[in-house]
PLY file of the C-alpha trace (Angstrom):
ply
format ascii 1.0
element vertex 359
property float x
property float y
property float z
element edge 358
property int vertex1
property int vertex2
end_header
101.82 102.75 96.48
105.14 101.62 95.04
107.04 103.08 92.10
109.17 101.46 89.52
111.77 102.70 87.07
111.13 101.61 83.59
113.67 101.47 80.68
112.69 100.59 76.96
115.78 100.06 75.14
114.22 100.41 71.63
113.12 104.04 72.63
116.18 105.07 74.67
119.05 102.91 76.01
120.04 105.27 79.01
116.65 106.89 80.08
115.05 105.39 82.89
111.55 106.85 84.10
109.61 106.49 87.37
105.93 105.29 87.35
103.49 104.57 89.98
102.56 100.85 90.10
98.74 100.67 89.44
98.24 96.89 90.08
97.76 95.19 93.27
99.89 92.23 94.50
96.92 90.63 96.30
94.22 91.03 93.61
96.65 90.29 90.85
99.67 88.44 92.11
101.17 87.54 88.70
100.96 91.03 87.11
102.56 94.38 87.50
100.94 97.31 85.77
101.69 101.14 85.31
100.16 103.86 83.46
102.12 105.87 80.93
100.77 109.24 79.72
102.11 110.56 76.45
103.31 114.11 77.22
107.07 114.45 76.55
109.57 113.35 73.93
110.28 109.92 75.44
106.63 108.82 75.74
105.84 110.20 72.27
108.65 107.91 70.96
107.02 104.98 72.91
103.56 105.74 71.69
104.80 105.45 68.07
106.52 102.35 68.77
103.31 100.85 70.35
101.32 102.02 67.40
103.50 100.32 64.69
101.27 97.49 63.14
104.27 95.20 62.71
105.17 95.35 66.42
104.83 91.91 68.11
107.21 92.19 71.12
108.67 94.89 73.36
111.49 94.65 75.57
111.39 96.36 78.93
113.66 96.67 81.83
112.43 97.26 85.23
114.04 98.08 88.57
111.95 98.43 91.68
109.55 98.55 93.24
110.20 101.28 95.78
107.86 102.59 98.27
106.50 102.04 101.85
105.77 98.44 102.87
102.40 99.49 104.65
99.96 102.39 104.80
97.62 103.70 107.51
94.89 104.52 105.41
92.69 101.35 106.29
92.24 102.92 109.72
90.03 105.78 108.59
86.11 105.47 108.60
86.02 107.60 105.44
88.84 107.95 102.91
88.92 110.87 100.53
91.19 110.82 97.43
91.81 113.80 95.26
93.62 113.66 92.08
94.50 115.92 89.18
95.07 114.42 85.69
97.48 111.29 85.94
97.80 111.92 89.65
94.98 109.38 89.99
97.49 106.58 89.36
98.44 105.86 93.14
94.93 105.75 94.00
94.02 103.00 91.59
96.26 100.53 93.46
94.82 101.62 96.89
91.17 101.02 95.51
92.21 97.57 94.10
93.44 96.73 97.57
90.15 97.65 98.97
88.38 95.48 96.37
90.57 92.49 97.55
89.71 93.09 101.13
86.05 93.58 100.70
85.91 90.12 98.84
88.33 87.89 101.06
89.24 89.66 104.40
86.03 89.19 106.37
87.65 89.30 109.81
89.64 92.68 109.26
88.63 96.17 109.99
85.52 97.23 107.97
86.24 98.78 104.60
85.99 102.67 104.88
83.72 104.74 102.69
85.67 105.90 99.74
85.11 109.13 97.91
87.38 109.67 94.78
87.35 113.40 93.53
89.27 113.35 90.18
89.66 116.31 87.66
90.52 115.73 83.92
91.09 118.19 81.31
89.26 116.17 78.57
86.55 113.65 78.60
88.77 111.33 76.81
90.89 111.21 80.00
87.94 109.50 81.67
89.39 106.41 80.34
91.59 106.31 83.44
88.72 105.40 85.64
88.61 102.14 83.77
91.67 101.06 85.53
89.97 101.23 88.66
89.07 97.59 88.03
91.72 95.12 86.76
91.91 94.41 82.95
91.70 90.78 83.81
88.27 91.17 85.26
87.07 92.01 88.99
85.16 89.70 91.22
81.44 90.07 91.39
81.55 91.27 95.08
83.21 94.46 93.75
79.77 95.86 93.56
79.47 96.02 97.31
82.38 98.15 97.61
81.39 101.76 99.29
83.00 103.76 96.50
81.75 107.12 95.01
83.36 108.96 92.32
83.09 112.54 91.41
84.85 113.17 88.11
85.27 116.44 86.72
85.96 117.62 83.07
87.35 120.97 83.03
87.74 121.93 79.41
84.52 120.45 77.98
80.91 121.87 78.59
79.06 118.38 77.76
79.67 114.83 77.02
80.93 114.51 73.45
79.66 111.93 71.14
81.46 108.55 71.32
84.40 108.46 68.99
85.67 104.85 68.65
88.72 105.91 66.72
89.81 107.92 69.64
89.39 105.52 72.37
92.50 103.77 73.93
93.37 100.71 72.20
94.73 97.87 74.38
97.55 95.81 72.77
98.66 92.44 74.38
102.16 91.08 73.56
102.72 87.38 73.69
105.57 86.39 76.17
108.33 84.12 75.10
109.62 81.25 77.10
113.02 82.88 77.16
111.73 85.89 79.17
113.46 86.34 82.47
111.25 86.96 85.50
111.55 90.15 87.39
114.10 89.85 90.33
117.07 91.54 91.58
120.46 90.82 90.25
121.41 88.75 93.28
118.03 87.21 93.48
115.31 87.72 95.99
117.38 87.22 99.10
119.76 89.90 98.01
121.27 90.65 101.46
121.75 86.93 102.30
123.88 86.56 98.89
125.68 89.90 99.71
126.93 88.32 102.92
127.67 85.09 101.13
129.65 87.02 98.58
131.72 89.02 101.28
132.46 86.03 103.47
133.48 83.77 100.51
135.44 86.44 99.04
137.41 86.79 102.29
137.98 82.92 102.63
139.18 82.77 99.03
141.47 85.62 99.47
142.97 84.01 102.60
143.43 80.80 100.84
144.95 82.14 97.61
147.09 84.44 99.54
148.55 81.54 101.71
149.34 79.31 98.78
151.03 82.16 96.93
153.30 82.99 99.72
154.00 79.51 100.75
154.83 78.06 97.39
155.77 81.03 95.33
157.07 84.02 97.17
158.77 82.46 100.34
160.93 79.91 98.10
162.27 83.02 96.26
163.17 85.60 98.76
162.71 83.83 102.30
160.89 86.75 103.82
163.98 89.04 102.99
161.98 91.36 100.90
164.92 91.38 98.54
162.73 90.31 95.40
159.34 91.13 96.50
159.10 94.48 98.32
156.36 95.74 100.72
154.82 97.79 98.00
154.93 94.91 95.55
153.17 92.63 98.07
150.57 95.10 98.95
149.91 95.61 95.28
149.61 91.88 94.87
147.24 91.55 97.74
144.84 94.22 96.35
144.97 92.20 92.98
144.07 89.00 94.80
141.21 90.88 96.72
139.67 92.28 93.51
140.04 88.93 91.81
138.13 87.15 94.55
135.42 89.61 94.93
134.83 89.58 91.04
134.94 85.88 90.83
132.53 85.11 93.85
130.09 87.96 92.75
130.15 86.83 89.09
129.60 83.14 90.26
126.45 84.40 92.38
124.91 86.36 89.60
125.39 83.32 87.24
123.89 81.09 89.66
120.65 83.33 90.00
120.45 83.75 86.13
120.57 79.88 85.80
117.91 79.74 88.36
115.62 82.44 86.86
116.14 80.62 83.31
114.75 77.45 84.76
111.70 79.25 86.09
111.26 81.16 82.86
111.01 77.91 80.90
107.75 77.47 82.81
106.15 80.51 80.87
104.04 79.49 77.94
102.97 81.51 75.22
99.67 82.98 75.56
97.23 83.54 72.52
95.31 86.56 73.79
93.09 88.56 71.55
93.63 92.16 71.20
90.58 94.43 72.07
89.52 96.84 69.56
88.23 99.49 71.75
88.88 100.47 75.27
86.59 99.87 78.36
86.26 103.49 78.37
83.07 103.07 76.26
81.37 102.41 79.69
81.14 106.11 80.03
80.42 106.93 76.42
77.73 104.20 76.15
76.47 104.17 79.80
72.92 104.18 78.74
73.13 100.67 77.30
72.94 97.47 79.44
76.55 96.17 80.77
76.86 92.60 81.12
79.37 92.88 83.87
78.18 93.85 87.23
81.28 95.35 88.45
81.55 97.56 85.49
77.92 98.49 85.96
78.39 99.31 89.38
81.35 101.53 88.56
79.29 103.67 86.27
76.48 103.97 88.63
78.83 105.21 91.42
80.35 107.73 89.04
79.04 111.32 88.88
80.36 113.44 85.79
80.61 117.24 85.97
81.52 119.07 82.79
83.04 122.67 82.57
83.69 123.01 86.26
86.61 122.38 88.73
85.89 120.73 92.03
85.14 122.94 94.98
87.58 121.37 97.33
86.81 123.32 100.30
83.21 122.89 100.20
83.33 119.21 99.48
85.85 118.40 102.37
83.97 120.56 104.87
80.81 118.82 104.12
82.50 115.48 105.48
80.90 115.12 108.96
82.21 111.51 109.56
84.88 111.04 112.28
88.19 110.21 111.21
88.21 111.17 107.62
91.62 110.66 105.77
92.29 112.96 102.73
95.19 112.24 100.32
96.05 114.29 97.29
98.07 113.54 94.26
98.63 115.65 91.13
99.69 119.25 90.54
101.49 121.21 93.28
98.95 123.93 93.67
96.07 121.31 94.20
98.28 119.51 96.84
98.88 122.58 98.67
95.18 123.73 98.57
94.07 120.40 100.10
96.82 120.53 102.86
95.71 124.11 103.75
92.05 123.18 103.85
92.94 120.11 106.33
95.14 122.24 108.53
92.84 125.31 108.73
91.07 124.25 111.84
87.54 124.53 110.14
87.17 120.81 110.62
88.84 118.66 113.37
87.83 115.37 111.65
90.12 115.73 108.41
93.72 114.18 108.47
95.91 114.97 105.70
98.07 112.21 104.27
101.06 113.39 102.34
102.09 111.64 99.26
105.46 112.50 97.93
107.10 111.39 94.74
110.34 113.31 94.76
113.49 111.77 93.75
0 1
1 2
2 3
3 4
4 5
5 6
6 7
7 8
8 9
9 10
10 11
11 12
12 13
13 14
14 15
15 16
16 17
17 18
18 19
19 20
20 21
21 22
22 23
23 24
24 25
25 26
26 27
27 28
28 29
29 30
30 31
31 32
32 33
33 34
34 35
35 36
36 37
37 38
38 39
39 40
40 41
41 42
42 43
43 44
44 45
45 46
46 47
47 48
48 49
49 50
50 51
51 52
52 53
53 54
54 55
55 56
56 57
57 58
58 59
59 60
60 61
61 62
62 63
63 64
64 65
65 66
66 67
67 68
68 69
69 70
70 71
71 72
72 73
73 74
74 75
75 76
76 77
77 78
78 79
79 80
80 81
81 82
82 83
83 84
84 85
85 86
86 87
87 88
88 89
89 90
90 91
91 92
92 93
93 94
94 95
95 96
96 97
97 98
98 99
99 100
100 101
101 102
102 103
103 104
104 105
105 106
106 107
107 108
108 109
109 110
110 111
111 112
112 113
113 114
114 115
115 116
116 117
117 118
118 119
119 120
120 121
121 122
122 123
123 124
124 125
125 126
126 127
127 128
128 129
129 130
130 131
131 132
132 133
133 134
134 135
135 136
136 137
137 138
138 139
139 140
140 141
141 142
142 143
143 144
144 145
145 146
146 147
147 148
148 149
149 150
150 151
151 152
152 153
153 154
154 155
155 156
156 157
157 158
158 159
159 160
160 161
161 162
162 163
163 164
164 165
165 166
166 167
167 168
168 169
169 170
170 171
171 172
172 173
173 174
174 175
175 176
176 177
177 178
178 179
179 180
180 181
181 182
182 183
183 184
184 185
185 186
186 187
187 188
188 189
189 190
190 191
191 192
192 193
193 194
194 195
195 196
196 197
197 198
198 199
199 200
200 201
201 202
202 203
203 204
204 205
205 206
206 207
207 208
208 209
209 210
210 211
211 212
212 213
213 214
214 215
215 216
216 217
217 218
218 219
219 220
220 221
221 222
222 223
223 224
224 225
225 226
226 227
227 228
228 229
229 230
230 231
231 232
232 233
233 234
234 235
235 236
236 237
237 238
238 239
239 240
240 241
241 242
242 243
243 244
244 245
245 246
246 247
247 248
248 249
249 250
250 251
251 252
252 253
253 254
254 255
255 256
256 257
257 258
258 259
259 260
260 261
261 262
262 263
263 264
264 265
265 266
266 267
267 268
268 269
269 270
270 271
271 272
272 273
273 274
274 275
275 276
276 277
277 278
278 279
279 280
280 281
281 282
282 283
283 284
284 285
285 286
286 287
287 288
288 289
289 290
290 291
291 292
292 293
293 294
294 295
295 296
296 297
297 298
298 299
299 300
300 301
301 302
302 303
303 304
304 305
305 306
306 307
307 308
308 309
309 310
310 311
311 312
312 313
313 314
314 315
315 316
316 317
317 318
318 319
319 320
320 321
321 322
322 323
323 324
324 325
325 326
326 327
327 328
328 329
329 330
330 331
331 332
332 333
333 334
334 335
335 336
336 337
337 338
338 339
339 340
340 341
341 342
342 343
343 344
344 345
345 346
346 347
347 348
348 349
349 350
350 351
351 352
352 353
353 354
354 355
355 356
356 357
357 358
């Protein structure tokens, strides 16, 4: 459950916004994806920019990812994930991780039973469930994942008719060979480069200091301090230190930029067609036969509830398995309610896992 900071210069040069990473590095090693919901002024401008028919490229700066290196959720027999609205995003990467483990890691601990309880305001938000499967395609073994989804639409009483004009449209941008790969300023080995910069700066400072004092200052005042006082020499030393640090760090950054440019030359333009509709039509047109087995299994594992909110206390207390891990992400009131139920003592098998995104 990692988080990255995103900056889109064409929308705002100074604004950086945190978003949860929804992709999984094991299932999609060459991709990094996030979900951005149109709610504020910044996202509104971004939506208008992406909706422009003439847009064929979008520059994005990324910082991160940040987050824990490991998680304890695989140790549970049953895993319950409760989300409200866009709070489903941290669970997407978790489910994708279980998809990867169920298809490749045969000798690890068994995959827990997964129950996803998600609440949305409108049926259009059900398209968030499409992201449980990678856009690039999921393995056919995904249908074996013990996943059950209970989706609640709180502000609609019934499933509306499909409106293809309102479904999410996926837009693909073609990368350029000059695009730089995502890496820290000092490269992947940041601490190693930092140590090299410090040591190299110190050696360069001693070398420049020795040459300056031996061949310039000493022939003038012969250590009498008549020409160069102690304060003048201290100021000169400080100047040498700043110059050495700036020179070595600049050389390190330039070296990594040159290396990244060589790697970027391997990026080829991709001619990817832009889909006309979102896969969200799976839920609007669930009655038709689906060609993809993972998509079909996802629809079959999903139960839709309209005009109601999930009774979290009843659903959690009905969990009788041993070792039930419970995670909640979404509005503060919902997270507090889940934490209260798990700590009430009514069920000893519930173990609450806190998810915090405070900055």
